[in-house]
PLY file of the C-alpha trace (Angstrom):
ply
format ascii 1.0
element vertex 76
property float x
property float y
property float z
element edge 75
property int vertex1
property int vertex2
end_header
199.48 4.26 -19.63
203.06 5.64 -21.21
206.44 3.96 -22.02
209.84 4.22 -21.35
212.15 7.34 -20.20
214.82 7.78 -21.73
216.54 5.83 -18.27
214.11 3.19 -18.31
212.17 4.67 -15.86
208.36 2.70 -17.00
206.46 6.08 -16.74
203.05 7.10 -15.46
200.53 9.38 -16.52
198.02 9.58 -14.38
196.93 13.40 -15.10
193.54 14.01 -14.61
192.63 11.29 -12.80
190.86 11.26 -9.34
192.07 8.66 -6.85
191.76 5.50 -6.60
193.11 5.76 -10.01
196.32 6.68 -10.07
197.54 4.55 -7.10
196.22 0.85 -8.86
197.43 2.26 -12.52
201.10 2.97 -9.81
200.16 -0.82 -8.64
200.39 -2.74 -12.04
202.93 -0.73 -13.86
205.60 -2.35 -11.07
203.98 -5.73 -11.49
206.28 -5.33 -14.44
208.56 -2.91 -13.97
210.64 -2.13 -10.89
210.64 2.00 -11.35
208.09 4.07 -12.72
207.50 7.87 -12.75
203.75 8.24 -11.52
202.31 12.39 -12.61
199.26 12.57 -10.40
197.62 15.86 -9.78
195.17 14.41 -7.87
195.67 16.32 -4.31
195.12 12.76 -2.40
197.39 10.78 -5.00
200.83 11.52 -2.17
198.94 9.95 0.61
197.90 6.65 -1.17
201.74 6.52 -3.13
202.52 6.76 0.47
200.47 3.75 2.07
200.67 1.79 -1.57
204.17 1.78 -1.07
205.09 0.61 2.85
202.22 -2.38 2.64
204.63 -3.47 -0.40
208.06 -2.35 0.72
207.98 0.16 -2.15
210.99 2.98 -1.55
208.87 6.84 -2.62
210.97 10.08 -4.34
208.96 12.71 -4.67
210.64 14.61 -7.72
209.17 16.65 -10.88
209.02 15.45 -14.33
211.44 17.21 -17.33
207.77 19.05 -18.24
207.78 20.50 -14.71
205.29 18.29 -13.60
205.15 17.19 -9.76
205.40 12.99 -9.99
206.50 9.86 -7.67
209.21 8.45 -8.45
208.34 5.03 -6.87
211.12 1.86 -7.07
210.57 -1.89 -5.35
0 1
1 2
2 3
3 4
4 5
5 6
6 7
7 8
8 9
9 10
10 11
11 12
12 13
13 14
14 15
15 16
16 17
17 18
18 19
19 20
20 21
21 22
22 23
23 24
24 25
25 26
26 27
27 28
28 29
29 30
30 31
31 32
32 33
33 34
34 35
35 36
36 37
37 38
38 39
39 40
40 41
41 42
42 43
43 44
44 45
45 46
46 47
47 48
48 49
49 50
50 51
51 52
52 53
53 54
54 55
55 56
56 57
57 58
58 59
59 60
60 61
61 62
62 63
63 64
64 65
65 66
66 67
67 68
68 69
69 70
70 71
71 72
72 73
73 74
74 75
């Protein structure tokens, strides 16, 4: 996990991790903050993030990080 970006969003870098680890890292971060940018390169991550967000009522946006990596912005 990394710290907040310039906008105060917590950035969770889960690249290289296989599911369910990106979703678990996301859930942990959202216990402490309301706005998370998750970076993950596992093809299953999108489905895991969507399912977790649906269970908790979080909003999810597909996004691209400043470095060009795909990710999701999740807010509770």
